[in-house]
Structures are given as C-alpha cells and as structure tokens.
C-alpha positions, 0 to 999 in steps of 0.5 A: 544490489540485494535480491528482489525478495530481500528489500527492507521496505515495510508496507503498513497498508493493513494497519492503516486500513484497520485504523480506518475501518476500511476493507481492501475492496473498498479502497480498491473501488475508491482508487480504481486499482484492482484488489489483487494489486492492492493485496500484493502491495499489502502483503509486501510482495510488490516490486514497485509502486507508481507515484499516482497509486501512492498518491491515490492511496494516501488521499483515500486513507488521509495519510502521508507516504511515510505512514504507508511505507517505512524502512525496516 
C-alpha cells in the first residue's frame, strides 16, 4: 500500500469554486462543514471524504463526484 502522502487522487474543488464564483466560506455555510475541513480537502491533504460530504458538495456545486475528484 502506498504511503498516505503518495495518493493519486486530485481534488478539483478550487477550480469548481472559481467556475461558480463561490468562496470556500460560502460553500462551508451551504453544506454545514467547517472551512478548515474544506480547506484540507481543497489542498489535497484529506485522507478520506464521507459520502454524505461528497454528496453535499456535489449538490451545492451542481456537479458529479468525477468533476470533483479524479485520478492523476
């Protein structure tokens, strides 16, 4: 198993937020998740994401999981 910091998942949250002219703080308010937790996800430092959080982000950003996460 590769080390935790060597995963190949890329998080496209910054791009999606920019495309929708939305701030991280606004997204956090909409989905009731802390800005700190979203920042960790946005910066690619998250080790996991709950399906409920993924669903909430996709609903708020009107996207699909594959728009948010991709394999490098």
